C-alpha positions in Angstrom: -13.4 -30.2 -30.1 -12.3 -33.6 -28.7 -10.4 -34.6 -32.0 -8.6 -31.3 -31.8 -7.8 -31.6 -28.2 -6.6 -35.3 -28.7 -4.3 -34.5 -31.5 -2.9 -31.3 -29.9 -2.1 -33.3 -26.8 -0.4 -36.0 -28.7 1.8 -33.3 -30.5 2.8 -32.1 -27.3 3.8 -35.3 -25.6 5.2 -36.9 -29.0 9.1 -37.2 -29.4 10.6 -34.7 -31.6 12.7 -35.5 -34.7 14.2 -31.8 -33.9 15.0 -31.6 -30.2 15.1 -27.9 -30.5 11.4 -27.7 -30.9 10.8 -29.4 -27.6 13.4 -27.3 -25.9 11.4 -24.1 -27.2 8.1 -25.4 -26.0 9.7 -26.1 -22.6 11.0 -22.6 -22.5 7.9 -21.2 -23.7 6.0 -22.9 -20.6 8.7 -21.7 -18.2 8.5 -18.2 -19.8 4.7 -17.9 -19.1 5.2 -19.2 -15.7 7.9 -16.6 -14.8 5.9 -13.9 -16.3 2.4 -14.7 -14.4 4.4 -15.4 -11.1 6.3 -12.1 -11.5 3.0 -10.3 -12.1 1.3 -12.0 -9.2 4.1 -11.0 -6.9 4.5 -7.5 -8.2 0.8 -6.6 -7.7 0.8 -8.4 -4.3 3.3 -6.0 -3.4 1.9 -2.9 -4.5 -1.5 -3.9 -3.1 0.2 -4.6 0.1 1.9 -1.1 0.3 -1.4 0.4 -0.4 -3.3 -1.5 2.2 -0.6 -1.2 4.9 -0.2 2.6 4.3 -3.9 2.9 4.2 -4.5 1.0 7.4 -1.7 2.7 9.2 -3.1 6.1 8.2 -6.5 5.3 9.3 -5.4 3.8 12.6 -3.2 6.7 13.3 -5.1 9.5 12.4 -8.8 10.9 12.3 -11.0 10.4 9.5 -11.8 14.2 9.2 -10.1 17.2 10.8 -11.9 20.7 11.3 -10.0 23.7 11.4 -10.3 27.5 11.3 -9.8 28.8 7.7 -7.7 31.8 8.9 -5.6 29.3 11.1 -6.4 31.4 14.3 -7.6 28.6 16.4 -11.0 27.6 17.8 -11.9 29.3 21.0 -15.4 28.2 21.5 -14.4 24.4 20.9 -16.3 22.9 23.8 -19.7 24.4 22.6 -18.9 23.3 19.0 -17.6 19.7 19.9 -20.8 19.2 21.7 -22.9 20.5 18.9 -21.1 18.6 16.1 -20.9 15.1 17.9 -24.7 14.8 17.3 -24.4 14.9 13.6 -25.3 11.9 11.5 -22.4 9.4 10.8 -20.2 11.1 13.4 -19.1 8.5 16.0 -16.3 10.2 17.9 -14.6 13.5 18.3 -11.4 14.8 20.0 -10.0 18.4 20.3 -6.4 18.9 19.8 -3.6 21.9 19.7 -0.4 21.2 17.8 2.4 23.1 16.7 5.9 22.6 15.6 8.7 22.5 18.2 12.3 21.8 18.6 13.0 18.7 20.9 16.4 18.5 22.4 18.1 16.1 24.9 21.7 17.4 25.5 23.5 18.0 22.2 20.7 16.0 20.5 17.9 17.6 18.9 15.2 17.1 16.3 12.1 18.9 14.9 8.7 17.6 15.8 5.0 18.3 15.9 3.6 18.6 19.7 -0.1 17.7 20.1 -1.8 18.6 23.1 -4.7 16.0 23.8 -7.4 14.7 26.0 -6.5 11.2 26.2 -9.9 9.7 26.8 -11.1 11.8 23.5 -8.0 11.2 21.3 -8.2 7.2 21.8 -11.6 7.4 20.2 -10.6 8.9 17.1 -6.8 7.6 16.6 -5.3 4.5 17.7 -1.8 5.6 17.6 -1.5 5.7 21.3 -2.5 2.0 21.5 0.9 1.1 19.7 3.2 1.8 22.9 6.7 0.3 22.6 7.3 1.0 26.1 5.7 3.0 29.0 2.2 4.0 29.4 0.0 7.0 28.4 -1.9 7.0 31.9 0.2 10.2 32.9 -1.5 12.2 30.2 -4.8 12.1 31.8 -5.4 15.5 33.3 -6.3 13.7 36.7 -2.9 12.3 37.0 -0.7 13.6 39.7 2.0 16.2 38.8 5.8 15.1 39.3 8.7 17.3 39.8 12.4 17.1 39.0 15.3 17.3 41.6 15.1 21.0 41.6 11.2 21.1 42.5 10.3 22.1 38.9 7.1 20.4 37.3 7.9 18.2 34.4 4.9 17.4 32.5 4.5 13.9 30.7 5.0 13.4 27.0 4.8 10.4 24.9 6.9 10.4 21.8 7.4 8.4 18.6 9.9 5.6 18.6 12.3 7.2 15.9 12.2 10.4 17.6 13.0 8.7 20.7 16.0 7.2 18.9 17.0 10.5 17.5 17.2 11.8 21.0 18.7 8.7 22.4 16.1 9.0 25.0 13.7 6.2 26.7 11.1 6.3 29.2 12.1 8.3 32.3 14.3 10.6 30.1 13.7 14.4 30.5 13.5 16.5 27.0 13.3 20.0 26.2 10.6 21.4 23.9 11.1 25.0 22.4 8.5 26.8 20.9 9.0 29.2 18.1 6.0 31.1 19.1 7.9 32.8 22.0 7.0 35.9 24.2 7.9 39.4 24.0 10.2 40.8 26.6 12.2 43.9 27.0 15.0 41.9 25.2 12.9 41.2 22.3 11.0 38.0 21.4 12.3 34.9 23.5 11.3 31.3 22.6 9.4 29.7 25.2 10.6 26.2 26.5 9.3 23.6 28.7 11.1 20.4 30.1 8.9 17.1 29.5 9.4 13.8 31.2 9.1 10.9 28.7 6.4 8.5 29.9 5.8 6.4 26.8 7.3 5.7 23.4 4.8 4.6 20.7 5.5 2.7 17.4 2.9 3.0 14.8 5.3 1.6 12.1 4.3 4.7 10.2 7.6 6.7 9.9 6.4 10.2 9.5 4.7 9.7 12.7 7.1 7.9 14.8 9.9 10.3 13.8 7.8 13.7 14.3 5.2 13.3 16.6 4.9 13.9 20.4 1.8 14.0 22.8 1.3 16.0 25.8 -1.7 17.2 27.8 -3.8 19.8 26.2 -3.3 22.0 29.3 0.5 21.8 29.0 0.4 22.6 25.2 -1.8 25.6 25.9 0.8 26.9 28.3 3.8 26.2 26.0 2.2 27.8 23.1 0.6 30.9 24.9 -2.9 29.9 23.9 -5.3 29.6 27.0 -8.1 27.6 26.4 -7.9 27.2 22.6 -7.5 24.3 20.2 -6.4 24.3 16.6 -8.2 21.4 15.2 -11.2 19.1 16.3 -10.8 15.6 14.8 -13.7 13.2 14.0 -14.1 9.5 13.4 -17.1 8.7 11.1 -18.9 5.4 10.4 -17.7 5.1 6.6 -14.3 6.1 6.2 -14.6 5.8 2.4 -17.2 8.6 2.6 -15.2 11.0 4.9 -14.9 13.6 2.4 -18.6 13.8 1.9 -19.4 13.6 5.8 -16.6 16.3 6.1 -18.6 18.7 4.0 -21.5 17.9 6.2 -19.5 18.8 9.2 -18.2 21.8 7.6 -21.5 23.2 6.8 -22.8 22.5 10.4 -19.8 24.3 11.9 -20.6 27.4 10.0 -18.6 30.2 8.0 -14.9 30.3 8.8 -14.3 26.7 9.3 -12.8 24.0 6.7 -12.3 20.4 6.9 -9.9 17.8 5.5 -10.3 14.2 5.2 -7.6 11.4 5.4 -8.1 10.7 1.7 -7.6 14.4 0.7 -4.3 14.7 2.9 -2.8 11.4 1.3 -4.3 11.7 -2.4 -1.1 12.3 -3.9 0.2 9.3 -2.1 -2.5 6.7 -3.3 -2.5 8.3 -6.6 1.3 7.4 -7.1 0.7 3.9 -5.6 -2.2 3.3 -8.4 0.2 4.8 -11.0 2.9 2.3 -9.7 0.6 -0.6 -10.0 -0.3 0.2 -13.6 3.2 0.7 -14.9 4.5 -2.5 -13.0 1.6 -4.5 -14.7 2.7 -2.9 -18.1 6.5 -3.6 -17.6 6.4 -7.1 -16.1 3.7 -8.0 -18.5 6.3 -7.7 -21.3 7.8 -11.0 -19.9 4.4 -12.7 -20.9 4.6 -11.1 -24.4 8.2 -12.5 -24.6 6.9 -15.8 -23.5 4.1 -15.5 -26.2 6.8 -15.1 -28.8 8.4 -18.3 -27.9 5.2 -20.0 -28.3 4.9 -18.6 -31.6 8.3 -19.7 -32.6 7.6 -23.2 -31.1 4.3 -23.5 -33.0 5.8 -22.4 -36.3 8.7 -24.8 -36.1 6.2 -27.6 -35.2 4.2 -26.6 -38.3 7.0 -27.3 -40.5 8.1 -30.3 -38.6 4.7 -31.8 -39.0 3.8 -30.7 -42.5 3.6 -34.2 -43.8 1.3 -35.2 -40.8 -1.0 -32.3 -41.7 -1.2 -33.3 -45.2 -1.9 -37.0 -44.5 -4.7 -35.7 -42.0 -6.0 -33.6 -44.8 -6.0 -36.3 -47.2 -8.2 -38.4 -44.7 -10.8 -35.8 -44.6 -9.8 -33.4 -41.8 -10.8 -29.8 -42.7 -8.6 -26.9 -42.6 -10.5 -25.3 -39.7 -9.9 -28.4 -37.6 -6.3 -28.2 -38.4 -6.3 -24.8 -37.4 -7.9 -25.5 -34.1 -5.4 -28.3 -33.6 -2.7 -25.8 -33.4 -4.6 -23.1 -31.5 -5.5 -26.0 -28.9 -1.7 -26.6 -28.8 -0.9 -23.1 -28.0 -3.5 -22.8 -25.6 -2.5 -25.9 -23.7 1.2 -24.6 -23.4 -0.4 -21.2 -22.0 -2.7 -23.0 -19.5 0.3 -25.1 -18.0 2.7 -22.2 -17.8 -0.2 -19.9 -16.4 -1.1 -22.6 -13.8 2.4 -23.0 -12.7 2.8 -19.2 -12.6 -0.3 -18.9 -10.5 0.8 -21.6 -8.2 4.4 -20.0 -7.6 3.3 -16.3 -7.6 0.7 -17.0 -4.8 3.0 -19.4 -2.9 5.7 -16.6 -3.1 3.3 -13.9 -1.9 2.2 -15.8 1.1 5.6 -16.7 2.2 6.6 -12.9 1.9 3.6 -11.7 3.8 3.8 -14.5 6.4 7.5 -14.1 7.4 8.1 -10.5 6.5 11.7 -11.3 5.7 12.3 -8.2 3.2 13.0 -5.2 5.4 12.7 -1.5 4.0 14.1 1.6 5.1 11.4 3.3 6.9 12.7 6.8 6.0 12.3 6.3 2.4 9.0 3.9 2.2 7.3 4.9 5.3 6.7 1.3 6.4 9.8 -1.0 7.6 9.0 -4.2 5.8 7.7 -5.1 2.4 4.0 -6.2 2.7 2.3 -8.7 0.4 -1.4 -8.6 -0.4 -2.4 -11.1 -3.1 -5.9 -10.7 -4.4 -8.1 -13.2 -6.3 -9.1 -10.6 -8.9 -5.4 -9.9 -9.7 -5.1 -13.8 -10.4 -8.1 -13.6 -12.7 -6.8 -10.4 -14.6 -3.2 -12.0 -14.9 -4.8 -15.4 -16.2 -7.0 -13.4 -18.8 -4.0 -11.4 -20.1 -1.7 -14.4 -20.3 -4.1 -16.8 -22.0 -5.2 -13.8 -24.4 -1.6 -12.9 -25.5 -0.8 -16.5 -25.9 -3.9 -17.1 -28.1 -2.9 -14.1 -30.2 0.6 -15.7 -30.8 -1.2 -18.9 -32.1 -3.0 -17.2 -34.8 -0.2 -17.1 -37.3 1.4 -20.7 -37.0 -2.4 -22.2 -37.0 -3.4 -20.4 -40.0 -0.4 -21.4 -41.9 -0.9 -25.0 -40.9 -4.6 -24.7 -42.3 -3.2 -23.3 -45.7 -0.9 -26.4 -46.2 -1.9 -28.2 -49.5 -1.7 -31.9 -49.2 -0.6 -32.6 -52.6 2.4 -30.1 -52.4 3.3 -31.5 -49.2 3.3 -35.1 -50.2 4.8 -34.8 -53.7 8.2 -35.8 -52.7 7.5 -38.2 -49.9 
Protein backbone atom coordinates (compact mmCIF):
# COMPACT_ATOMS: atom_id res chain seq x y z
CA UNK A 1 0.00 0.00 0.00
CA UNK A 2 3.02 2.34 0.10
CA UNK A 3 2.62 3.20 -3.57
CA UNK A 4 -1.10 4.00 -3.23
CA UNK A 5 -0.47 6.03 -0.08
CA UNK A 6 2.37 7.98 -1.74
CA UNK A 7 0.26 8.91 -4.78
CA UNK A 8 -2.80 9.76 -2.63
CA UNK A 9 -0.71 12.06 -0.41
CA UNK A 10 0.82 13.76 -3.46
CA UNK A 11 -2.65 14.31 -4.97
CA UNK A 12 -3.78 16.01 -1.74
CA UNK A 13 -0.74 18.32 -1.61
CA UNK A 14 -0.55 19.07 -5.33
CA UNK A 15 -1.59 22.45 -6.76
CA UNK A 16 -4.96 22.38 -8.50
CA UNK A 17 -5.77 23.50 -11.98
CA UNK A 18 -9.23 24.08 -10.57
CA UNK A 19 -9.03 25.86 -7.21
CA UNK A 20 -12.54 24.79 -6.30
CA UNK A 21 -11.35 21.19 -5.81
CA UNK A 22 -8.86 22.30 -3.17
CA UNK A 23 -11.47 24.49 -1.49
CA UNK A 24 -13.95 21.60 -1.30
CA UNK A 25 -11.21 19.37 0.15
CA UNK A 26 -10.51 21.92 2.91
CA UNK A 27 -14.25 22.27 3.55
CA UNK A 28 -14.50 18.47 3.81
CA UNK A 29 -11.75 18.37 6.44
CA UNK A 30 -13.37 21.22 8.39
CA UNK A 31 -16.78 19.54 8.13
CA UNK A 32 -15.49 16.25 9.50
CA UNK A 33 -13.64 18.11 12.30
CA UNK A 34 -16.73 20.12 13.28
CA UNK A 35 -18.95 17.03 13.22
CA UNK A 36 -16.56 14.98 15.34
CA UNK A 37 -16.00 17.84 17.83
CA UNK A 38 -19.75 18.41 18.11
CA UNK A 39 -20.35 14.74 18.82
CA UNK A 40 -17.63 14.61 21.46
CA UNK A 41 -18.97 17.72 23.22
CA UNK A 42 -22.60 16.58 23.01
CA UNK A 43 -21.80 13.12 24.38
CA UNK A 44 -19.65 14.69 27.12
CA UNK A 45 -22.62 16.84 28.16
CA UNK A 46 -25.11 13.95 28.27
CA UNK A 47 -22.59 11.79 30.14
CA UNK A 48 -21.92 14.67 32.54
CA UNK A 49 -25.63 15.18 33.19
CA UNK A 50 -26.13 11.49 33.86
CA UNK A 51 -23.02 11.26 36.07
CA UNK A 52 -23.77 14.36 38.13
CA UNK A 53 -27.42 13.49 38.65
CA UNK A 54 -26.47 9.95 39.65
CA UNK A 55 -23.72 11.10 42.03
CA UNK A 56 -25.90 13.74 43.66
CA UNK A 57 -28.80 11.34 44.02
CA UNK A 58 -26.62 8.65 45.55
CA UNK A 59 -24.94 11.11 47.93
CA UNK A 60 -28.24 12.71 48.94
CA UNK A 61 -30.43 9.63 49.32
CA UNK A 62 -30.22 6.13 50.67
CA UNK A 63 -29.61 3.19 48.37
CA UNK A 64 -32.69 1.26 49.58
CA UNK A 65 -35.82 2.37 51.45
CA UNK A 66 -38.05 -0.03 53.40
CA UNK A 67 -41.70 0.98 53.86
CA UNK A 68 -44.98 -0.54 54.94
CA UNK A 69 -47.21 -1.62 52.05
CA UNK A 70 -50.26 0.01 53.66
CA UNK A 71 -48.22 3.16 54.38
CA UNK A 72 -49.36 3.11 58.01
CA UNK A 73 -45.87 3.43 59.46
CA UNK A 74 -43.41 1.07 61.16
CA UNK A 75 -44.00 0.70 64.89
CA UNK A 76 -41.51 -2.01 65.84
CA UNK A 77 -38.71 -0.14 64.03
CA UNK A 78 -36.03 -0.58 66.70
CA UNK A 79 -36.17 -4.39 66.71
CA UNK A 80 -36.56 -4.48 62.93
CA UNK A 81 -33.59 -2.18 62.37
CA UNK A 82 -31.35 -4.23 64.68
CA UNK A 83 -32.29 -7.40 62.79
CA UNK A 84 -31.91 -6.06 59.25
CA UNK A 85 -28.55 -4.37 59.78
CA UNK A 86 -27.02 -7.84 60.19
CA UNK A 87 -27.98 -8.85 56.65
CA UNK A 88 -25.22 -9.39 54.07
CA UNK A 89 -24.39 -6.35 51.90
CA UNK A 90 -26.09 -3.91 54.33
CA UNK A 91 -23.50 -1.43 55.60
CA UNK A 92 -25.69 1.17 57.36
CA UNK A 93 -29.30 1.95 58.23
CA UNK A 94 -31.32 4.89 59.50
CA UNK A 95 -34.97 5.28 60.57
CA UNK A 96 -36.92 8.33 59.45
CA UNK A 97 -40.37 9.89 59.55
CA UNK A 98 -41.39 12.30 56.83
CA UNK A 99 -44.60 14.02 55.86
CA UNK A 100 -45.55 16.97 53.64
CA UNK A 101 -45.96 20.28 55.47
CA UNK A 102 -46.45 23.95 54.73
CA UNK A 103 -43.49 26.01 55.92
CA UNK A 104 -44.04 29.73 56.37
CA UNK A 105 -42.23 32.79 57.59
CA UNK A 106 -44.32 35.91 57.77
CA UNK A 107 -46.17 36.32 54.48
CA UNK A 108 -43.83 33.90 52.67
CA UNK A 109 -44.56 30.19 52.49
CA UNK A 110 -43.69 27.05 50.57
CA UNK A 111 -44.49 23.36 50.50
CA UNK A 112 -41.87 21.01 51.86
CA UNK A 113 -41.19 17.52 53.10
CA UNK A 114 -40.23 17.51 56.74
CA UNK A 115 -38.15 14.50 57.72
CA UNK A 116 -37.47 13.48 61.27
CA UNK A 117 -34.08 11.84 61.67
CA UNK A 118 -31.49 10.60 64.10
CA UNK A 119 -28.45 12.55 62.83
CA UNK A 120 -25.76 9.98 63.65
CA UNK A 121 -27.72 7.30 61.76
CA UNK A 122 -28.81 9.54 58.87
CA UNK A 123 -25.22 10.59 58.18
CA UNK A 124 -24.29 6.96 57.50
CA UNK A 125 -26.82 6.52 54.66
CA UNK A 126 -27.00 10.05 53.21
CA UNK A 127 -24.45 12.80 52.79
CA UNK A 128 -26.97 15.60 52.39
CA UNK A 129 -26.25 17.11 55.83
CA UNK A 130 -22.56 17.21 54.97
CA UNK A 131 -23.24 19.93 52.37
CA UNK A 132 -24.10 22.77 54.75
CA UNK A 133 -24.00 26.23 53.23
CA UNK A 134 -24.18 27.80 56.69
CA UNK A 135 -24.86 26.81 60.28
CA UNK A 136 -24.46 23.38 61.83
CA UNK A 137 -26.50 20.22 62.19
CA UNK A 138 -25.18 19.58 65.70
CA UNK A 139 -28.39 20.88 67.31
CA UNK A 140 -30.32 18.04 65.68
CA UNK A 141 -28.60 15.64 68.08
CA UNK A 142 -31.15 14.30 70.59
CA UNK A 143 -28.75 15.18 73.42
CA UNK A 144 -28.50 18.85 72.40
CA UNK A 145 -29.96 21.39 74.81
CA UNK A 146 -33.45 22.75 74.11
CA UNK A 147 -33.78 26.41 73.15
CA UNK A 148 -36.72 28.71 73.78
CA UNK A 149 -37.94 31.92 72.20
CA UNK A 150 -38.63 35.23 73.91
CA UNK A 151 -42.03 33.93 75.07
CA UNK A 152 -40.44 30.91 76.72
CA UNK A 153 -41.83 28.51 74.10
CA UNK A 154 -39.56 25.66 72.97
CA UNK A 155 -38.32 26.11 69.39
CA UNK A 156 -36.89 22.84 68.04
CA UNK A 157 -34.05 23.05 65.49
CA UNK A 158 -34.46 22.53 61.75
CA UNK A 159 -32.05 22.31 58.80
CA UNK A 160 -33.56 23.46 55.49
CA UNK A 161 -32.47 23.44 51.87
CA UNK A 162 -30.80 26.43 50.26
CA UNK A 163 -33.61 27.14 47.80
CA UNK A 164 -36.30 26.67 50.45
CA UNK A 165 -34.47 29.18 52.65
CA UNK A 166 -34.41 31.64 49.73
CA UNK A 167 -38.15 31.11 49.15
CA UNK A 168 -38.80 32.01 52.80
CA UNK A 169 -36.13 34.75 52.84
CA UNK A 170 -34.72 32.97 55.87
CA UNK A 171 -31.25 32.32 57.22
CA UNK A 172 -29.60 30.66 60.20
CA UNK A 173 -31.32 31.94 63.33
CA UNK A 174 -34.65 32.66 61.62
CA UNK A 175 -37.86 31.14 62.99
CA UNK A 176 -40.27 29.37 60.65
CA UNK A 177 -43.66 27.81 61.14
CA UNK A 178 -44.35 24.22 60.00
CA UNK A 179 -48.04 23.38 59.56
CA UNK A 180 -49.00 19.72 59.28
CA UNK A 181 -52.08 18.70 57.28
CA UNK A 182 -52.55 15.75 59.67
CA UNK A 183 -54.13 18.03 62.26
CA UNK A 184 -55.94 17.03 65.42
CA UNK A 185 -59.62 16.60 66.16
CA UNK A 186 -61.17 19.29 68.40
CA UNK A 187 -64.73 20.30 69.26
CA UNK A 188 -64.41 22.77 66.40
CA UNK A 189 -63.41 20.13 63.89
CA UNK A 190 -60.05 19.11 62.46
CA UNK A 191 -57.46 21.76 63.28
CA UNK A 192 -54.05 21.62 61.58
CA UNK A 193 -51.12 21.16 63.94
CA UNK A 194 -48.25 23.59 63.79
CA UNK A 195 -44.86 24.03 65.36
CA UNK A 196 -42.29 26.80 65.30
CA UNK A 197 -38.76 25.78 64.37
CA UNK A 198 -35.46 27.66 64.55
CA UNK A 199 -33.21 27.31 61.51
CA UNK A 200 -29.82 26.04 62.66
CA UNK A 201 -28.39 25.11 59.25
CA UNK A 202 -28.88 25.50 55.51
CA UNK A 203 -27.72 22.69 53.23
CA UNK A 204 -26.90 23.02 49.53
CA UNK A 205 -26.68 19.64 47.80
CA UNK A 206 -26.87 21.16 44.29
CA UNK A 207 -29.91 18.97 43.55
CA UNK A 208 -32.84 21.33 43.25
CA UNK A 209 -35.59 18.88 44.25
CA UNK A 210 -33.93 18.45 47.64
CA UNK A 211 -32.70 22.00 48.16
CA UNK A 212 -36.18 23.42 47.45
CA UNK A 213 -38.40 20.95 49.30
CA UNK A 214 -36.61 19.25 52.19
CA UNK A 215 -36.18 20.12 55.84
CA UNK A 216 -34.65 17.94 58.57
CA UNK A 217 -35.72 17.91 62.22
CA UNK A 218 -35.18 15.61 65.17
CA UNK A 219 -37.17 12.39 65.02
CA UNK A 220 -38.98 13.12 68.30
CA UNK A 221 -40.03 16.58 67.04
CA UNK A 222 -41.43 15.12 63.82
CA UNK A 223 -43.32 12.48 65.79
CA UNK A 224 -44.82 15.17 68.02
CA UNK A 225 -45.83 17.36 65.06
CA UNK A 226 -47.38 14.52 63.08
CA UNK A 227 -49.00 12.93 66.13
CA UNK A 228 -47.17 9.64 65.60
CA UNK A 229 -45.55 8.60 68.92
CA UNK A 230 -42.65 6.18 68.50
CA UNK A 231 -43.34 5.49 64.82
CA UNK A 232 -41.25 5.87 61.66
CA UNK A 233 -42.39 5.82 58.04
CA UNK A 234 -39.19 4.51 56.45
CA UNK A 235 -35.98 2.67 57.25
CA UNK A 236 -33.20 3.63 54.88
CA UNK A 237 -30.23 1.43 54.06
CA UNK A 238 -26.82 1.85 52.51
CA UNK A 239 -25.46 -1.21 50.71
CA UNK A 240 -22.00 -2.24 49.58
CA UNK A 241 -22.90 -2.29 45.85
CA UNK A 242 -25.21 0.52 44.79
CA UNK A 243 -25.63 -0.94 41.28
CA UNK A 244 -27.20 -4.07 42.81
CA UNK A 245 -29.41 -2.11 45.20
CA UNK A 246 -32.58 -3.55 43.64
CA UNK A 247 -31.48 -7.15 44.24
CA UNK A 248 -30.29 -6.42 47.79
CA UNK A 249 -33.55 -4.55 48.40
CA UNK A 250 -35.49 -7.72 47.59
CA UNK A 251 -33.41 -9.59 50.18
CA UNK A 252 -34.16 -6.91 52.78
CA UNK A 253 -37.86 -7.05 51.88
CA UNK A 254 -37.92 -10.84 52.30
CA UNK A 255 -36.13 -10.60 55.66
CA UNK A 256 -38.51 -7.91 56.92
CA UNK A 257 -41.50 -10.20 56.35
CA UNK A 258 -44.97 -9.71 54.89
CA UNK A 259 -46.43 -6.23 54.78
CA UNK A 260 -43.18 -4.53 53.73
CA UNK A 261 -41.84 -3.35 50.39
CA UNK A 262 -38.55 -1.79 49.29
CA UNK A 263 -37.62 0.73 46.66
CA UNK A 264 -34.10 1.41 45.42
CA UNK A 265 -32.57 4.63 44.17
CA UNK A 266 -32.59 3.13 40.65
CA UNK A 267 -36.33 2.38 40.77
CA UNK A 268 -37.15 5.84 42.08
CA UNK A 269 -35.23 7.50 39.23
CA UNK A 270 -35.59 4.94 36.43
CA UNK A 271 -37.55 7.28 34.15
CA UNK A 272 -35.01 10.05 34.60
CA UNK A 273 -32.06 7.91 33.54
CA UNK A 274 -34.07 6.32 30.73
CA UNK A 275 -34.80 9.80 29.38
CA UNK A 276 -31.11 10.73 29.62
CA UNK A 277 -30.12 7.56 27.73
CA UNK A 278 -32.67 8.28 25.02
CA UNK A 279 -31.43 11.86 24.81
CA UNK A 280 -27.88 10.58 24.30
CA UNK A 281 -28.96 8.31 21.42
CA UNK A 282 -31.00 11.05 19.74
CA UNK A 283 -28.15 13.54 20.15
CA UNK A 284 -25.70 11.11 18.56
CA UNK A 285 -28.01 10.55 15.58
CA UNK A 286 -28.86 14.22 15.02
CA UNK A 287 -25.36 15.62 15.38
CA UNK A 288 -23.97 12.62 13.48
CA UNK A 289 -25.72 14.05 10.42
CA UNK A 290 -23.00 16.72 10.38
CA UNK A 291 -20.47 13.94 9.71
CA UNK A 292 -22.71 12.62 6.93
CA UNK A 293 -22.79 16.07 5.32
CA UNK A 294 -19.01 16.22 5.56
CA UNK A 295 -18.86 12.78 3.93
CA UNK A 296 -20.90 14.14 1.02
CA UNK A 297 -18.29 16.88 0.66
CA UNK A 298 -15.62 14.20 0.48
CA UNK A 299 -17.62 12.42 -2.24
CA UNK A 300 -17.90 15.65 -4.24
CA UNK A 301 -14.22 16.50 -3.78
CA UNK A 302 -13.06 13.06 -4.90
CA UNK A 303 -15.47 12.99 -7.83
CA UNK A 304 -14.14 16.33 -9.07
CA UNK A 305 -10.58 15.15 -8.48
CA UNK A 306 -11.20 12.04 -10.59
CA UNK A 307 -12.48 14.28 -13.39
CA UNK A 308 -9.42 16.52 -13.04
CA UNK A 309 -6.96 13.62 -12.89
CA UNK A 310 -8.46 11.52 -15.68
CA UNK A 311 -5.35 11.97 -17.88
CA UNK A 312 -3.03 11.15 -14.96
CA UNK A 313 -5.04 8.02 -14.22
CA UNK A 314 -4.82 6.94 -17.88
CA UNK A 315 -1.04 7.48 -17.89
CA UNK A 316 -0.64 5.44 -14.70
CA UNK A 317 -2.72 2.62 -16.13
CA UNK A 318 -0.70 2.74 -19.37
CA UNK A 319 2.43 2.26 -17.26
CA UNK A 320 0.98 -0.91 -15.73
CA UNK A 321 -0.88 0.32 -12.63
CA UNK A 322 -3.82 -1.99 -12.05
CA UNK A 323 -7.45 -0.78 -11.65
CA UNK A 324 -7.44 -2.10 -8.07
CA UNK A 325 -4.48 0.12 -7.26
CA UNK A 326 -6.21 3.14 -8.79
CA UNK A 327 -9.26 2.37 -6.66
CA UNK A 328 -7.10 2.16 -3.54
CA UNK A 329 -5.38 5.47 -4.36
CA UNK A 330 -8.68 7.35 -4.17
CA UNK A 331 -9.91 5.29 -1.24
CA UNK A 332 -6.71 6.23 0.55
CA UNK A 333 -7.19 9.87 -0.42
CA UNK A 334 -10.68 9.97 1.11
CA UNK A 335 -9.34 8.10 4.14
CA UNK A 336 -6.59 10.71 4.63
CA UNK A 337 -9.12 13.54 4.47
CA UNK A 338 -11.24 11.73 7.07
CA UNK A 339 -8.27 10.96 9.34
CA UNK A 340 -7.08 14.58 9.36
CA UNK A 341 -10.59 15.91 10.00
CA UNK A 342 -11.31 13.31 12.69
CA UNK A 343 -8.01 13.99 14.48
CA UNK A 344 -8.63 17.74 14.50
CA UNK A 345 -12.22 17.15 15.70
CA UNK A 346 -11.10 14.88 18.56
CA UNK A 347 -8.54 17.40 19.77
CA UNK A 348 -11.04 20.27 19.55
CA UNK A 349 -13.90 18.27 21.13
CA UNK A 350 -11.90 17.01 24.11
CA UNK A 351 -10.32 20.45 24.62
CA UNK A 352 -13.73 22.17 24.70
CA UNK A 353 -15.09 19.47 27.02
CA UNK A 354 -12.15 19.90 29.39
CA UNK A 355 -12.55 23.67 29.45
CA UNK A 356 -16.30 23.39 30.07
CA UNK A 357 -15.86 20.82 32.83
CA UNK A 358 -12.96 22.62 34.52
CA UNK A 359 -14.34 26.15 34.57
CA UNK A 360 -18.10 25.37 34.74
CA UNK A 361 -18.86 28.63 32.95
CA UNK A 362 -22.23 27.52 31.52
CA UNK A 363 -24.90 27.97 34.19
CA UNK A 364 -28.33 26.36 34.14
CA UNK A 365 -31.67 27.00 35.79
CA UNK A 366 -31.77 24.53 38.67
CA UNK A 367 -35.58 24.63 38.69
CA UNK A 368 -35.61 23.14 35.18
CA UNK A 369 -32.50 20.94 35.00
CA UNK A 370 -32.12 19.94 38.71
CA UNK A 371 -28.45 21.04 38.61
CA UNK A 372 -27.11 24.57 38.43
CA UNK A 373 -24.31 24.24 35.85
CA UNK A 374 -23.66 22.31 32.64
CA UNK A 375 -21.41 19.33 33.41
CA UNK A 376 -18.97 17.76 30.95
CA UNK A 377 -17.72 14.18 31.26
CA UNK A 378 -15.79 13.13 28.12
CA UNK A 379 -15.07 9.40 27.89
CA UNK A 380 -12.48 7.48 25.91
CA UNK A 381 -15.07 5.01 24.63
CA UNK A 382 -17.04 7.90 23.09
CA UNK A 383 -13.95 9.05 21.21
CA UNK A 384 -13.39 5.52 19.87
CA UNK A 385 -17.04 5.21 18.80
CA UNK A 386 -17.07 8.61 17.09
CA UNK A 387 -13.78 7.84 15.33
CA UNK A 388 -15.08 4.52 13.98
CA UNK A 389 -18.32 6.15 12.79
CA UNK A 390 -16.53 9.09 11.19
CA UNK A 391 -13.98 6.94 9.34
CA UNK A 392 -16.62 4.42 8.32
CA UNK A 393 -19.01 7.02 6.88
CA UNK A 394 -16.16 8.76 5.08
CA UNK A 395 -14.91 5.52 3.55
CA UNK A 396 -18.41 4.76 2.30
CA UNK A 397 -18.40 8.13 0.57
CA UNK A 398 -15.20 7.21 -1.32
CA UNK A 399 -16.59 4.04 -2.88
CA UNK A 400 -18.29 5.68 -5.87
CA UNK A 401 -15.48 8.07 -6.96
CA UNK A 402 -12.77 5.44 -6.45
CA UNK A 403 -14.75 2.91 -8.51
CA UNK A 404 -15.23 5.53 -11.24
CA UNK A 405 -11.49 6.14 -11.30
CA UNK A 406 -10.81 2.41 -11.64
CA UNK A 407 -13.11 2.20 -14.68
CA UNK A 408 -11.21 4.85 -16.71
CA UNK A 409 -10.15 3.52 -20.09
CA UNK A 410 -6.62 4.75 -20.96
CA UNK A 411 -7.21 4.82 -24.73
CA UNK A 412 -10.38 6.87 -24.42
CA UNK A 413 -8.84 9.27 -21.89
CA UNK A 414 -5.71 9.91 -24.01
CA UNK A 415 -7.36 9.95 -27.46
CA UNK A 416 -7.53 13.72 -27.75
CA UNK A 417 -4.39 14.58 -25.74
